[in-house]
KOLDREN-501945 format. One record per residue (C-alpha): x, y, z; residue number from 0. Coordinates in pm, whole numbers. Layout:
residues N
+--------+--------+--------+------+
:      X :      Y :      Z : fipa :
+--------+--------+--------+------+
:      X :      Y :      Z :  NUM :
...
+--------+--------+--------+------+
END
This chain:
residues 473
+--------+--------+--------+------+
:      X :      Y :      Z : fipa :
+--------+--------+--------+------+
:    260 :   2599 :  -2234 :    0 :
:    327 :   2542 :  -1868 :    1 :
:    315 :   2770 :  -1572 :    2 :
:    298 :   2761 :  -1195 :    3 :
:    -18 :   2762 :   -993 :    4 :
:    -48 :   2780 :   -621 :    5 :
:   -304 :   2555 :   -457 :    6 :
:   -385 :   2421 :   -116 :    7 :
:   -465 :   2092 :     44 :    8 :
:   -638 :   2035 :    375 :    9 :
:   -361 :   2181 :    592 :   10 :
:   -395 :   2530 :    444 :   11 :
:    -27 :   2531 :    344 :   12 :
:     43 :   2646 :     -9 :   13 :
:    197 :   2405 :   -256 :   14 :
:    319 :   2473 :   -608 :   15 :
:    318 :   2260 :   -915 :   16 :
:    384 :   2275 :  -1285 :   17 :
:     81 :   2280 :  -1510 :   18 :
:     36 :   2175 :  -1866 :   19 :
:   -252 :   2170 :  -2108 :   20 :
:   -428 :   1854 :  -2196 :   21 :
:   -766 :   1693 :  -2238 :   22 :
:  -1018 :   1834 :  -1994 :   23 :
:   -831 :   2160 :  -1919 :   24 :
:  -1112 :   2414 :  -1874 :   25 :
:  -1115 :   2751 :  -2047 :   26 :
:  -1061 :   3063 :  -1840 :   27 :
:  -1287 :   3368 :  -1833 :   28 :
:  -1198 :   3662 :  -2052 :   29 :
:  -1076 :   3961 :  -1852 :   30 :
:  -1362 :   4187 :  -1747 :   31 :
:  -1634 :   3956 :  -1876 :   32 :
:  -1829 :   3805 :  -1589 :   33 :
:  -1980 :   3462 :  -1636 :   34 :
:  -2345 :   3451 :  -1528 :   35 :
:  -2429 :   3181 :  -1278 :   36 :
:  -2641 :   2922 :  -1460 :   37 :
:  -2939 :   2749 :  -1308 :   38 :
:  -2836 :   2438 :  -1118 :   39 :
:  -2935 :   2124 :  -1305 :   40 :
:  -2711 :   1868 :  -1131 :   41 :
:  -2822 :   1901 :   -770 :   42 :
:  -2651 :   1576 :   -668 :   43 :
:  -2309 :   1713 :   -757 :   44 :
:  -2374 :   2043 :   -576 :   45 :
:  -2497 :   1862 :   -265 :   46 :
:  -2196 :   1626 :   -261 :   47 :
:  -1958 :   1921 :   -306 :   48 :
:  -2102 :   2128 :    -24 :   49 :
:  -2122 :   1830 :    214 :   50 :
:  -1745 :   1800 :    183 :   51 :
:  -1689 :   2164 :    269 :   52 :
:  -1635 :   2303 :    -82 :   53 :
:  -1899 :   2573 :    -53 :   54 :
:  -1805 :   2762 :   -368 :   55 :
:  -1708 :   2649 :   -714 :   56 :
:  -1369 :   2813 :   -658 :   57 :
:  -1319 :   2600 :   -346 :   58 :
:  -1388 :   2287 :   -546 :   59 :
:  -1152 :   2387 :   -830 :   60 :
:   -875 :   2434 :   -575 :   61 :
:   -940 :   2093 :   -417 :   62 :
:   -970 :   1924 :   -757 :   63 :
:   -637 :   2066 :   -880 :   64 :
:   -460 :   1961 :   -560 :   65 :
:   -595 :   1607 :   -593 :   66 :
:   -502 :   1591 :   -962 :   67 :
:   -146 :   1693 :   -879 :   68 :
:   -121 :   1429 :   -606 :   69 :
:   -241 :   1161 :   -849 :   70 :
:     -2 :   1261 :  -1125 :   71 :
:   -276 :   1398 :  -1352 :   72 :
:   -175 :   1691 :  -1572 :   73 :
:   -527 :   1809 :  -1658 :   74 :
:   -695 :   2077 :  -1447 :   75 :
:  -1046 :   2224 :  -1444 :   76 :
:  -1174 :   2580 :  -1441 :   77 :
:  -1470 :   2739 :  -1269 :   78 :
:  -1645 :   2743 :  -1607 :   79 :
:  -1611 :   2364 :  -1636 :   80 :
:  -1755 :   2317 :  -1285 :   81 :
:  -2049 :   2538 :  -1382 :   82 :
:  -2111 :   2317 :  -1681 :   83 :
:  -2111 :   2005 :  -1461 :   84 :
:  -2351 :   2167 :  -1217 :   85 :
:  -2585 :   2297 :  -1487 :   86 :
:  -2605 :   1952 :  -1646 :   87 :
:  -2458 :   2070 :  -1978 :   88 :
:  -2164 :   1826 :  -1951 :   89 :
:  -2316 :   1478 :  -1931 :   90 :
:  -2005 :   1264 :  -1862 :   91 :
:  -1655 :   1386 :  -1760 :   92 :
:  -1355 :   1278 :  -1964 :   93 :
:  -1134 :    998 :  -1834 :   94 :
:   -884 :   1230 :  -1659 :   95 :
:  -1161 :   1405 :  -1472 :   96 :
:  -1335 :   1078 :  -1386 :   97 :
:  -1027 :    951 :  -1202 :   98 :
:   -991 :   1268 :   -997 :   99 :
:  -1363 :   1297 :   -920 :  100 :
:  -1378 :    938 :   -801 :  101 :
:  -1077 :    999 :   -576 :  102 :
:  -1231 :   1315 :   -431 :  103 :
:  -1579 :   1177 :   -367 :  104 :
:  -1506 :    804 :   -328 :  105 :
:  -1822 :    701 :   -513 :  106 :
:  -1936 :    620 :   -870 :  107 :
:  -1998 :    919 :  -1095 :  108 :
:  -2356 :    807 :  -1155 :  109 :
:  -2433 :    891 :   -791 :  110 :
:  -2298 :   1244 :   -850 :  111 :
:  -2565 :   1312 :  -1110 :  112 :
:  -2355 :   1253 :  -1421 :  113 :
:  -2524 :   1072 :  -1710 :  114 :
:  -2331 :    834 :  -1934 :  115 :
:  -2312 :    926 :  -2301 :  116 :
:  -2494 :    705 :  -2546 :  117 :
:  -2282 :    433 :  -2706 :  118 :
:  -2180 :    470 :  -3069 :  119 :
:  -2382 :    255 :  -3307 :  120 :
:  -2264 :   -104 :  -3332 :  121 :
:  -2104 :   -124 :  -2988 :  122 :
:  -2271 :   -230 :  -2666 :  123 :
:  -2209 :    -44 :  -2341 :  124 :
:  -2006 :   -337 :  -2208 :  125 :
:  -1786 :   -350 :  -2518 :  126 :
:  -1726 :     25 :  -2512 :  127 :
:  -1644 :     21 :  -2140 :  128 :
:  -1394 :   -261 :  -2195 :  129 :
:  -1225 :    -72 :  -2478 :  130 :
:  -1209 :    250 :  -2277 :  131 :
:  -1064 :     62 :  -1979 :  132 :
:   -797 :    -96 :  -2200 :  133 :
:   -705 :    244 :  -2343 :  134 :
:   -688 :    388 :  -1993 :  135 :
:   -446 :    115 :  -1887 :  136 :
:   -215 :    188 :  -2179 :  137 :
:   -223 :    561 :  -2117 :  138 :
:   -136 :    540 :  -1747 :  139 :
:    227 :    436 :  -1796 :  140 :
:    362 :    679 :  -1536 :  141 :
:    528 :    644 :  -1198 :  142 :
:    191 :    577 :  -1040 :  143 :
:     61 :    387 :  -1346 :  144 :
:   -194 :    127 :  -1251 :  145 :
:   -163 :    197 :   -880 :  146 :
:   -430 :    449 :   -790 :  147 :
:   -664 :    323 :  -1064 :  148 :
:   -911 :     90 :   -905 :  149 :
:   -813 :    182 :   -550 :  150 :
:   -884 :    555 :   -547 :  151 :
:  -1156 :    526 :   -277 :  152 :
:   -873 :    458 :    -31 :  153 :
:   -793 :    828 :    -47 :  154 :
:   -977 :   1130 :     87 :  155 :
:   -844 :   1486 :    101 :  156 :
:   -663 :   1426 :    429 :  157 :
:   -493 :   1121 :    279 :  158 :
:   -395 :   1315 :    -31 :  159 :
:   -232 :   1572 :    193 :  160 :
:    -18 :   1296 :    348 :  161 :
:     60 :   1166 :      0 :  162 :
:    208 :   1499 :   -110 :  163 :
:    366 :   1600 :    222 :  164 :
:    685 :   1395 :    180 :  165 :
:    754 :   1532 :   -166 :  166 :
:    693 :   1887 :    -45 :  167 :
:    907 :   1850 :    267 :  168 :
:   1195 :   1683 :     82 :  169 :
:   1297 :   2018 :    -64 :  170 :
:   1386 :   2142 :    284 :  171 :
:   1672 :   1897 :    327 :  172 :
:   2025 :   1891 :    197 :  173 :
:   2159 :   1587 :     14 :  174 :
:   2322 :   1462 :    333 :  175 :
:   2000 :   1488 :    535 :  176 :
:   1753 :   1380 :    269 :  177 :
:   1810 :   1004 :    274 :  178 :
:   1796 :    992 :    654 :  179 :
:   1478 :   1199 :    655 :  180 :
:   1304 :    973 :    402 :  181 :
:   1424 :    659 :    579 :  182 :
:   1275 :    781 :    907 :  183 :
:    952 :    871 :    729 :  184 :
:    930 :    524 :    575 :  185 :
:    985 :    360 :    914 :  186 :
:    707 :    578 :   1056 :  187 :
:    472 :    469 :    777 :  188 :
:    545 :    103 :    845 :  189 :
:    480 :    151 :   1217 :  190 :
:    152 :    329 :   1138 :  191 :
:     46 :     33 :    928 :  192 :
:    102 :   -204 :   1218 :  193 :
:   -116 :     13 :   1443 :  194 :
:   -392 :    142 :   1217 :  195 :
:   -376 :    -66 :    901 :  196 :
:   -282 :    -18 :    536 :  197 :
:   -545 :    241 :    445 :  198 :
:   -374 :    494 :    672 :  199 :
:    -15 :    403 :    587 :  200 :
:    -52 :    379 :    210 :  201 :
:    -83 :    750 :    119 :  202 :
:    224 :    841 :    326 :  203 :
:    423 :    556 :    170 :  204 :
:    331 :    664 :   -182 :  205 :
:    426 :   1021 :    -95 :  206 :
:    770 :    905 :     21 :  207 :
:    817 :    706 :   -300 :  208 :
:    716 :   1008 :   -504 :  209 :
:    978 :   1213 :   -320 :  210 :
:   1242 :    945 :   -382 :  211 :
:   1158 :    917 :   -750 :  212 :
:   1156 :   1294 :   -799 :  213 :
:   1470 :   1386 :   -607 :  214 :
:   1674 :   1092 :   -740 :  215 :
:   1643 :   1227 :  -1095 :  216 :
:   1857 :   1530 :  -1012 :  217 :
:   2069 :   1401 :   -723 :  218 :
:   2444 :   1337 :   -728 :  219 :
:   2531 :    976 :   -822 :  220 :
:   2611 :    871 :   -465 :  221 :
:   2292 :   1027 :   -329 :  222 :
:   2087 :    881 :   -615 :  223 :
:   2225 :    536 :   -534 :  224 :
:   2127 :    569 :   -169 :  225 :
:   1781 :    700 :   -260 :  226 :
:   1707 :    414 :   -498 :  227 :
:   1824 :    151 :   -248 :  228 :
:   1582 :    305 :      0 :  229 :
:   1322 :    323 :   -276 :  230 :
:   1341 :    -54 :   -323 :  231 :
:   1248 :    -96 :     45 :  232 :
:    964 :    152 :      9 :  233 :
:    831 :     -9 :   -309 :  234 :
:    824 :   -349 :   -141 :  235 :
:    629 :   -195 :    148 :  236 :
:    389 :    -33 :    -99 :  237 :
:    327 :   -372 :   -260 :  238 :
:    247 :   -524 :     79 :  239 :
:     13 :   -238 :    170 :  240 :
:   -173 :   -255 :   -159 :  241 :
:   -229 :   -628 :   -118 :  242 :
:   -344 :   -593 :    242 :  243 :
:   -576 :   -305 :    149 :  244 :
:   -747 :   -518 :   -115 :  245 :
:   -624 :   -320 :   -416 :  246 :
:   -631 :   -492 :   -757 :  247 :
:   -351 :   -747 :   -809 :  248 :
:   -178 :   -536 :  -1079 :  249 :
:   -108 :   -267 :   -818 :  250 :
:     81 :   -512 :   -598 :  251 :
:    265 :   -651 :   -901 :  252 :
:    360 :   -299 :  -1014 :  253 :
:    536 :   -219 :   -688 :  254 :
:    709 :   -556 :   -672 :  255 :
:    844 :   -487 :  -1020 :  256 :
:    956 :   -137 :   -916 :  257 :
:   1130 :   -274 :   -606 :  258 :
:   1321 :   -530 :   -815 :  259 :
:   1418 :   -267 :  -1071 :  260 :
:   1566 :    -37 :   -807 :  261 :
:   1734 :   -329 :   -631 :  262 :
:   1888 :   -436 :   -961 :  263 :
:   2021 :    -95 :  -1068 :  264 :
:   2180 :    -49 :   -723 :  265 :
:   2335 :   -401 :   -730 :  266 :
:   2138 :   -499 :   -420 :  267 :
:   2110 :   -871 :   -491 :  268 :
:   1982 :   -958 :   -144 :  269 :
:   1696 :   -711 :   -185 :  270 :
:   1611 :   -855 :   -527 :  271 :
:   1588 :  -1201 :   -368 :  272 :
:   1383 :  -1064 :    -80 :  273 :
:   1127 :   -922 :   -324 :  274 :
:   1103 :  -1265 :   -487 :  275 :
:   1018 :  -1402 :   -142 :  276 :
:    753 :  -1133 :    -99 :  277 :
:    611 :  -1218 :   -440 :  278 :
:    587 :  -1581 :   -332 :  279 :
:    400 :  -1475 :    -17 :  280 :
:    161 :  -1263 :   -224 :  281 :
:     82 :  -1554 :   -457 :  282 :
:   -261 :  -1704 :   -400 :  283 :
:   -302 :  -2067 :   -297 :  284 :
:   -436 :  -2189 :   -636 :  285 :
:   -108 :  -2077 :   -794 :  286 :
:    105 :  -2292 :   -565 :  287 :
:    343 :  -2396 :   -847 :  288 :
:    431 :  -2030 :   -908 :  289 :
:    467 :  -1977 :   -533 :  290 :
:    715 :  -2266 :   -524 :  291 :
:    916 :  -2129 :   -817 :  292 :
:    946 :  -1783 :   -659 :  293 :
:   1044 :  -1912 :   -314 :  294 :
:   1293 :  -2152 :   -470 :  295 :
:   1447 :  -1871 :   -678 :  296 :
:   1484 :  -1650 :   -370 :  297 :
:   1724 :  -1901 :   -210 :  298 :
:   1901 :  -2032 :   -519 :  299 :
:   1953 :  -1739 :   -753 :  300 :
:   2274 :  -1545 :   -817 :  301 :
:   2251 :  -1372 :   -478 :  302 :
:   2290 :  -1450 :   -109 :  303 :
:   2008 :  -1388 :    134 :  304 :
:   2103 :  -1316 :    495 :  305 :
:   2012 :  -1597 :    737 :  306 :
:   1679 :  -1459 :    861 :  307 :
:   1515 :  -1389 :    522 :  308 :
:   1670 :  -1711 :    393 :  309 :
:   1488 :  -1900 :    670 :  310 :
:   1166 :  -1719 :    578 :  311 :
:   1209 :  -1809 :    210 :  312 :
:   1267 :  -2176 :    297 :  313 :
:    955 :  -2174 :    511 :  314 :
:    759 :  -2028 :    218 :  315 :
:    903 :  -2301 :     -4 :  316 :
:    779 :  -2560 :    248 :  317 :
:    429 :  -2413 :    237 :  318 :
:    431 :  -2421 :   -143 :  319 :
:    544 :  -2784 :   -133 :  320 :
:    251 :  -2865 :     95 :  321 :
:      9 :  -2688 :   -139 :  322 :
:    141 :  -2876 :   -442 :  323 :
:     80 :  -3209 :   -267 :  324 :
:    440 :  -3301 :   -185 :  325 :
:    494 :  -3570 :     81 :  326 :
:    486 :  -3431 :    433 :  327 :
:    841 :  -3558 :    488 :  328 :
:    961 :  -3319 :    213 :  329 :
:    777 :  -3034 :    384 :  330 :
:    937 :  -3122 :    717 :  331 :
:   1289 :  -3145 :    572 :  332 :
:   1253 :  -2801 :    412 :  333 :
:   1127 :  -2654 :    740 :  334 :
:   1426 :  -2808 :    919 :  335 :
:   1653 :  -2629 :    669 :  336 :
:   1474 :  -2305 :    759 :  337 :
:   1551 :  -2362 :   1127 :  338 :
:   1915 :  -2434 :   1043 :  339 :
:   1938 :  -2106 :    851 :  340 :
:   1783 :  -1916 :   1141 :  341 :
:   2037 :  -2068 :   1380 :  342 :
:   2311 :  -1884 :   1184 :  343 :
:   2151 :  -1541 :   1230 :  344 :
:   2277 :  -1265 :   1455 :  345 :
:   2066 :  -1177 :   1760 :  346 :
:   1744 :   -985 :   1689 :  347 :
:   1760 :   -610 :   1738 :  348 :
:   1524 :   -466 :   1996 :  349 :
:   1434 :   -185 :   1755 :  350 :
:   1360 :   -367 :   1428 :  351 :
:   1252 :   -126 :   1153 :  352 :
:   1127 :   -141 :    797 :  353 :
:   1457 :    -11 :    662 :  354 :
:   1686 :   -211 :    891 :  355 :
:   1850 :   -546 :    807 :  356 :
:   1634 :   -762 :    583 :  357 :
:   1402 :   -992 :    776 :  358 :
:   1516 :   -841 :   1103 :  359 :
:   1196 :   -937 :   1285 :  360 :
:   1193 :  -1300 :   1166 :  361 :
:   1223 :  -1493 :   1492 :  362 :
:   1201 :  -1856 :   1597 :  363 :
:    847 :  -1803 :   1730 :  364 :
:    739 :  -1664 :   1394 :  365 :
:    893 :  -1960 :   1215 :  366 :
:    713 :  -2199 :   1450 :  367 :
:    367 :  -2054 :   1382 :  368 :
:    442 :  -2051 :   1010 :  369 :
:    549 :  -2415 :   1047 :  370 :
:    198 :  -2471 :   1181 :  371 :
:     55 :  -2310 :    867 :  372 :
:    261 :  -2549 :    654 :  373 :
:    125 :  -2851 :    840 :  374 :
:   -228 :  -2716 :    803 :  375 :
:   -173 :  -2694 :    425 :  376 :
:    -20 :  -3044 :    428 :  377 :
:   -340 :  -3193 :    573 :  378 :
:   -217 :  -3237 :    931 :  379 :
:   -448 :  -2997 :   1121 :  380 :
:   -402 :  -3156 :   1467 :  381 :
:    -27 :  -3106 :   1439 :  382 :
:    -88 :  -2749 :   1327 :  383 :
:   -324 :  -2673 :   1617 :  384 :
:    -70 :  -2798 :   1871 :  385 :
:    201 :  -2571 :   1730 :  386 :
:    -31 :  -2268 :   1716 :  387 :
:   -142 :  -2317 :   2076 :  388 :
:    218 :  -2344 :   2194 :  389 :
:    378 :  -2061 :   1999 :  390 :
:    104 :  -1807 :   1919 :  391 :
:    173 :  -1569 :   2207 :  392 :
:     92 :  -1202 :   2282 :  393 :
:    446 :  -1105 :   2179 :  394 :
:    322 :  -1079 :   1821 :  395 :
:    185 :   -748 :   1701 :  396 :
:   -185 :   -696 :   1637 :  397 :
:   -166 :   -768 :   1264 :  398 :
:     31 :  -1090 :   1312 :  399 :
:   -191 :  -1216 :   1592 :  400 :
:   -499 :  -1152 :   1378 :  401 :
:   -347 :  -1337 :   1082 :  402 :
:   -209 :  -1636 :   1271 :  403 :
:   -525 :  -1669 :   1482 :  404 :
:   -729 :  -1681 :   1161 :  405 :
:   -510 :  -1970 :   1046 :  406 :
:   -558 :  -2138 :   1385 :  407 :
:   -933 :  -2111 :   1334 :  408 :
:   -902 :  -2282 :    996 :  409 :
:   -690 :  -2560 :   1143 :  410 :
:   -947 :  -2615 :   1419 :  411 :
:  -1222 :  -2658 :   1160 :  412 :
:  -1015 :  -2918 :    977 :  413 :
:   -940 :  -3091 :   1307 :  414 :
:  -1313 :  -3132 :   1372 :  415 :
:  -1368 :  -2862 :   1639 :  416 :
:  -1601 :  -2607 :   1477 :  417 :
:  -1708 :  -2436 :   1801 :  418 :
:  -1349 :  -2360 :   1903 :  419 :
:  -1274 :  -2262 :   1543 :  420 :
:  -1551 :  -2001 :   1549 :  421 :
:  -1432 :  -1867 :   1886 :  422 :
:  -1078 :  -1832 :   1749 :  423 :
:  -1224 :  -1666 :   1441 :  424 :
:  -1408 :  -1413 :   1656 :  425 :
:  -1083 :  -1333 :   1840 :  426 :
:   -908 :  -1279 :   1508 :  427 :
:  -1192 :  -1062 :   1380 :  428 :
:  -1175 :   -841 :   1690 :  429 :
:   -807 :   -779 :   1616 :  430 :
:   -844 :   -726 :   1241 :  431 :
:  -1172 :   -542 :   1188 :  432 :
:  -1090 :   -183 :   1290 :  433 :
:   -764 :   -166 :   1095 :  434 :
:   -903 :   -378 :    809 :  435 :
:   -604 :   -610 :    797 :  436 :
:   -689 :   -765 :    463 :  437 :
:   -490 :  -1087 :    476 :  438 :
:   -632 :  -1181 :    816 :  439 :
:   -984 :  -1107 :    695 :  440 :
:   -927 :  -1316 :    383 :  441 :
:   -827 :  -1613 :    599 :  442 :
:  -1134 :  -1559 :    816 :  443 :
:  -1358 :  -1569 :    510 :  444 :
:  -1191 :  -1898 :    414 :  445 :
:  -1262 :  -2032 :    762 :  446 :
:  -1619 :  -1902 :    748 :  447 :
:  -1677 :  -2095 :    425 :  448 :
:  -1546 :  -2414 :    588 :  449 :
:  -1782 :  -2358 :    883 :  450 :
:  -2101 :  -2334 :    675 :  451 :
:  -2211 :  -2690 :    761 :  452 :
:  -2208 :  -2590 :   1131 :  453 :
:  -2425 :  -2276 :   1118 :  454 :
:  -2656 :  -2429 :   1379 :  455 :
:  -2387 :  -2352 :   1641 :  456 :
:  -2429 :  -2004 :   1800 :  457 :
:  -2059 :  -1921 :   1778 :  458 :
:  -2049 :  -2011 :   1408 :  459 :
:  -2359 :  -1800 :   1335 :  460 :
:  -2207 :  -1508 :   1524 :  461 :
:  -1883 :  -1522 :   1325 :  462 :
:  -2077 :  -1543 :   1000 :  463 :
:  -2301 :  -1250 :   1096 :  464 :
:  -2012 :  -1028 :   1199 :  465 :
:  -1818 :  -1099 :    880 :  466 :
:  -2130 :  -1014 :    678 :  467 :
:  -2177 :   -692 :    874 :  468 :
:  -1817 :   -594 :    815 :  469 :
:  -1848 :   -665 :    443 :  470 :
:  -2164 :   -456 :    422 :  471 :
:  -1998 :   -167 :    607 :  472 :
+--------+--------+--------+------+
END
């Protein structure tokens, strides 16, 4: 049996959602029968609740239900269930409640005073946890399946409000306005990422995708087509944000798959190829053969990439060739093909956006610094350093400067200049630390590992200390 409940998120604005019964749905009080307040046995939970501003059990139920809705969970809790948690009668929440509680508090349940149940005879705690985790993965085959799991601490109540805002606001627009509204919102989310990092942009992006997925189900065919084409762009952005935020690899893979599905059903072959390129870029260095296959497929499949993303895909293919140990002449020839493709492109727009032409911001300067990365991977660090120093200019945004400067630091180490490498690393860290640009920080950790033999140098020790401090924070 389903009904409608009105709840609130941080803004104080009412939202409505459909409810349904399921595991963990708390029982309600019988009319006219008051429930006595039990003695508090789980003081950690009560303290954590009140620190976050949920001063009554009713306040917490309201916040819990709003978070559950935002996460796609059907189960809700009642005041009675909260009383049980706080009295210590309920030792370990069920799996639905665990996900929501971890999202709300951003910490392990053990630190909230919950006690794990004893394992059934014949199974160790590790074995049982593995089996429960596997069952959880099978169960979460929903629109957000596998996405929030493992990365829930990215979200607090303010973030959850952003996540649901797009879906709530979408109802205000007519079919003709809706696509434009969501496109503008997606562009805003991408700009926010460039300024403040993926942790701030991710909830808004997921909210937009939720709105697209929900409204497309009932939209006219032409509107549905436009929504899903936009959805492919948004899903690709979500994959990028998840990777940069350090979410588990399956989350990034999920959104790449969703982007390709929507690109395929809307006959957007160029977008399908572009996602293959993005998959190649998200592939880790040890999997260079897979990186090469994906980049190769992006330029040679049954589709045609526009000149700018085609140049980017060829550059990625050159990097993969370098990583697989191909001769440097092969790397250079592939990079020259990338430059030839870029020469065929139309002039760059002054207002490049996430939803504009594919690869709209791929410029010659960007290709030149990525050429430097390819030479670094090909074992020619001096050549890489020269290109970085010539083409890594302030025209790049903060994220890009942090990432490319981290690569410059790595090339300087390989070229035998550890002091300059550490100084470049410190510059990159200053750009990346506040916004937590994950890919730049990953490159800095790689550079830091290469600098270990030079820890006697003050600059190297400082970089190592600051990276350790950031990791601890």
